[in-house]
C-alpha positions in Angstrom: -3.8 -174.9 -105.3 -3.0 -171.1 -106.4 -1.4 -170.7 -110.2 2.3 -169.8 -109.9 2.6 -165.9 -110.5 4.4 -164.3 -113.7 7.1 -162.6 -113.0 6.8 -158.6 -113.0 3.3 -159.1 -112.6 1.1 -158.6 -109.5 -1.6 -161.2 -108.7 -5.2 -159.8 -109.5 -7.3 -159.0 -106.3 -9.3 -161.4 -105.1 -12.9 -159.9 -103.6 -15.1 -161.5 -101.7 -18.4 -159.8 -101.3 -20.6 -161.0 -97.9 -24.3 -161.1 -100.4 -27.3 -159.1 -100.5 -24.9 -156.2 -102.6 -26.3 -152.3 -102.1 -23.2 -150.3 -101.7 -22.4 -149.4 -105.5 -19.0 -148.1 -104.9 -18.0 -152.1 -104.2 -18.9 -152.7 -108.0 -17.2 -149.8 -108.5 -14.3 -150.0 -107.4 -14.0 -153.3 -108.7 -15.0 -152.2 -112.5 -12.1 -149.8 -111.8 -9.4 -152.4 -111.0 -11.1 -154.1 -114.3 -10.0 -151.4 -116.0 -12.7 -148.5 -116.3 -14.2 -147.6 -118.8 -12.3 -150.9 -121.4 -13.2 -153.5 -118.9 -14.8 -156.7 -120.3 -16.5 -158.3 -117.3 -16.9 -162.1 -117.2 -19.9 -163.1 -115.5 -20.2 -166.5 -114.2 -24.4 -167.3 -113.1 -23.1 -171.3 -112.2 -24.3 -171.6 -108.9 -27.7 -169.5 -109.0 -30.9 -171.0 -109.7 -32.6 -167.6 -111.0 -32.4 -167.6 -114.8 -31.8 -164.6 -115.7 -29.2 -163.7 -112.9 -26.4 -163.6 -115.5 -28.3 -161.6 -117.8 -29.2 -159.1 -114.4 -25.3 -158.5 -113.7 -24.8 -158.3 -117.7 -26.6 -155.0 -117.2 -25.8 -153.8 -113.7 -21.9 -153.9 -115.5 -23.0 -152.1 -118.8 -24.8 -149.8 -116.2 -21.7 -149.1 -114.7 -20.0 -148.1 -117.9 -18.0 -151.1 -118.7 -17.0 -151.8 -122.3 -18.2 -155.4 -122.5 -19.7 -158.0 -120.3 -20.8 -161.3 -120.7 -22.6 -164.2 -118.8 -20.8 -167.7 -119.3 -23.4 -170.2 -118.4 -21.4 -173.5 -117.5 -24.3 -175.0 -116.3 -22.9 -178.5 -116.8 -19.5 -179.9 -116.8 -19.6 -180.3 -120.5 -19.8 -176.8 -120.7 -16.6 -176.3 -119.2 -14.6 -177.2 -122.4 -16.7 -174.3 -124.7 -14.2 -173.0 -127.1 -16.1 -169.7 -127.1 -16.6 -169.0 -123.7 -13.2 -170.4 -122.7 -12.3 -168.1 -125.3 -14.0 -165.3 -123.8 -13.1 -165.9 -120.1 -9.0 -165.9 -121.1 -9.7 -162.4 -122.2 -11.6 -161.0 -119.8 -10.4 -157.9 -117.5 -12.5 -159.1 -114.3 -14.2 -161.8 -113.4 -17.4 -162.0 -111.2 -19.2 -165.5 -109.7 -22.8 -164.9 -108.7 -24.1 -166.2 -105.4 -26.3 -169.6 -105.0 -25.1 -172.7 -103.9 -21.4 -173.5 -104.0 -21.5 -176.9 -103.9 -22.4 -176.0 -107.6 -19.4 -174.1 -108.4 -17.0 -176.9 -107.2 -19.0 -179.6 -108.5 -20.0 -178.5 -112.0 -16.5 -176.3 -112.3 -13.7 -178.6 -110.0 -11.1 -179.6 -112.2 -12.3 -178.1 -115.3 -10.5 -176.0 -118.0 -12.7 -173.1 -116.9 -11.0 -173.6 -112.7 -8.0 -173.8 -114.0 -8.1 -170.8 -116.2 -9.7 -169.1 -113.1 -6.6 -169.4 -111.2 -4.2 -168.2 -114.4 -6.1 -165.2 -115.0 -6.2 -164.3 -111.2 -2.7 -165.1 -111.0 -1.8 -163.0 -114.2 -3.5 -159.6 -112.6 -7.2 -160.2 -113.2 -9.4 -159.5 -110.0 -11.9 -161.6 -109.3 -14.7 -161.0 -107.2 -17.8 -163.2 -106.1 -20.8 -162.4 -103.7 -22.2 -165.5 -101.8 -21.8 -168.8 -103.0 -19.2 -167.1 -105.0 -17.0 -165.3 -102.2 -17.1 -168.9 -100.2 -15.8 -170.5 -103.2 -12.5 -168.9 -104.1 -10.2 -170.2 -101.3 -8.4 -173.4 -101.0 -10.8 -174.7 -98.5 -14.2 -173.9 -99.0 -17.2 -174.4 -96.5 -19.9 -176.2 -98.4 -22.4 -176.4 -95.7 -23.1 -175.3 -91.4 -25.6 -175.0 -88.7 -25.7 -171.4 -87.3 -24.7 -170.3 -84.0 -22.4 -168.8 -82.2 -20.3 -171.5 -80.3 -18.2 -174.3 -82.5 -19.3 -177.8 -82.0 -17.7 -180.7 -83.6 -19.5 -181.3 -87.2 -20.9 -178.1 -87.1 -19.1 -177.7 -90.5 -19.0 -179.7 -93.7 -15.5 -178.5 -95.8 -14.3 -179.3 -99.2 -12.0 -178.4 -101.8 -12.4 -174.2 -103.7 -11.4 -172.6 -105.9 -7.7 -172.3 -105.1 -6.9 -168.8 -105.6 -5.6 -168.8 -102.4 -4.9 -171.0 -99.4 -4.3 -168.2 -96.6 -7.9 -167.7 -95.9 -11.6 -169.6 -95.3 -14.2 -167.4 -96.5 -18.0 -167.5 -95.1 -20.7 -165.3 -96.1 -24.2 -163.3 -94.9 -21.8 -163.5 -91.5 -23.7 -161.8 -88.8 -27.2 -162.1 -90.3 -27.0 -165.6 -90.3 -25.0 -165.8 -87.0 -22.0 -168.2 -88.7 -19.4 -167.5 -86.3 -19.3 -170.9 -85.1 -19.0 -172.7 -87.9 -16.4 -170.2 -89.3 -14.9 -171.1 -85.6 -15.4 -175.1 -86.5 -13.6 -174.8 -89.8 -10.3 -173.2 -88.1 -10.4 -175.7 -85.6 -9.4 -178.5 -88.0 -6.5 -177.0 -89.5 -5.4 -173.7 -87.5 -3.4 -172.3 -91.0 -5.7 -170.3 -92.4 -7.3 -166.9 -91.8 -11.0 -166.6 -91.5 -12.8 -163.8 -93.0 -16.7 -163.6 -92.0 -18.0 -161.2 -94.8 -21.3 -159.2 -93.9 -24.1 -158.7 -96.2 -23.5 -155.5 -98.0 -19.6 -156.1 -97.5 -16.5 -156.6 -99.3 -13.4 -157.9 -98.4 -10.3 -156.6 -101.0 -7.6 -158.7 -100.9 -4.8 -157.2 -102.8 -1.4 -158.7 -104.3 0.5 -158.2 -101.2 -2.4 -160.0 -99.3 -3.7 -156.9 -97.5 -7.1 -157.4 -96.4 -9.7 -153.7 -96.9 -12.8 -153.4 -95.9 -15.4 -152.2 -98.1 -19.4 -151.7 -97.7 -22.0 -151.1 -94.8 -21.3 -154.0 -92.6 -18.0 -155.7 -91.5 -15.5 -158.2 -92.0 -15.0 -160.2 -89.1 -11.3 -161.7 -89.1 -10.6 -164.8 -87.3 -6.8 -165.4 -86.6 -6.2 -169.0 -85.1 -2.3 -168.7 -85.3 -1.4 -168.6 -81.7 -4.2 -170.9 -80.5 -2.4 -173.2 -77.8 -5.5 -175.7 -77.5 -8.2 -177.1 -79.5 -10.3 -179.7 -78.4 -11.9 -180.7 -82.2 -9.8 -184.0 -82.0 -11.3 -185.2 -79.3 -15.0 -183.9 -79.0 -17.9 -186.3 -80.5 -20.2 -185.0 -82.8 -22.2 -182.2 -81.6 -20.2 -181.6 -78.4 -18.7 -178.0 -78.3 -14.9 -177.2 -79.0 -12.7 -175.3 -76.9 -9.9 -172.9 -78.5 -7.6 -171.0 -76.6 -5.2 -168.1 -78.0 -7.9 -167.0 -81.2 -7.7 -164.0 -82.2 -11.0 -161.6 -83.4 -11.1 -158.6 -85.2 -14.6 -156.8 -86.1 -13.1 -154.3 -89.0 -15.5 -152.4 -90.9 -14.9 -149.7 -93.9 -11.5 -148.6 -94.5 -10.1 -151.1 -92.0 -7.3 -153.0 -93.3 -5.5 -157.1 -91.9 -2.2 -158.2 -92.7 -2.7 -161.7 -94.1 1.3 -161.8 -93.8 1.9 -160.4 -90.2 -1.2 -161.0 -88.7 -1.6 -157.1 -88.0 -5.4 -155.3 -88.0 -5.5 -151.3 -88.7 -8.6 -149.7 -87.8 -10.3 -147.5 -90.1 -8.9 -143.6 -90.4 
């Protein structure tokens, strides 16, 4: 669950990025939210199989003019007790979670002091961004794996617990590039409480303290709102069978468009 908010402190931005980040405006805004030239960015490369990805992002953020950037290599669960790394994470003004395998994130960080500190820092106003697997990891309910395709089918998606910065959304990444509408719909069919955010590559959803989503990047964010669903056949469907969903609302939002997670109102880009 998200950490309790502190009195008179706004929660930090939650920023899922759909992967294959090219648009410099996304990281520019993340750095600005993190303190600009005074920012201290903690990079968490746990999900990646590339040994140098942490160093790569350190250099990216240094080029963007931050005061400091440090990769914290939480490779094994025992690493999550490292006092020096926890101290650095606790003083970070921005946190960036790299992509890769989201199950590596949950199995390595879940239930550790690192996960607790990430939630506490976000509740204290620190922005947390994640790309690809890092984006999927942010919510309480996480898509662990699933099949491609536009039509929801029983058993199409496997869910597990994520980091828990918010329980209002379920994120899927590389969305239109990998045709993941069906698995996001299937995930929402299990429990139509959360809003689905399908984030395209090179695109980010900036979720502010008042739970407004703003789109930035070259692609789109597909918002799947199941709040008015009147029928779902997920409970009766056999594995592999198509799932009926009646009353789902879908918005495709491009740069500058917004969606209010509380009122469920979408506003197109100016």
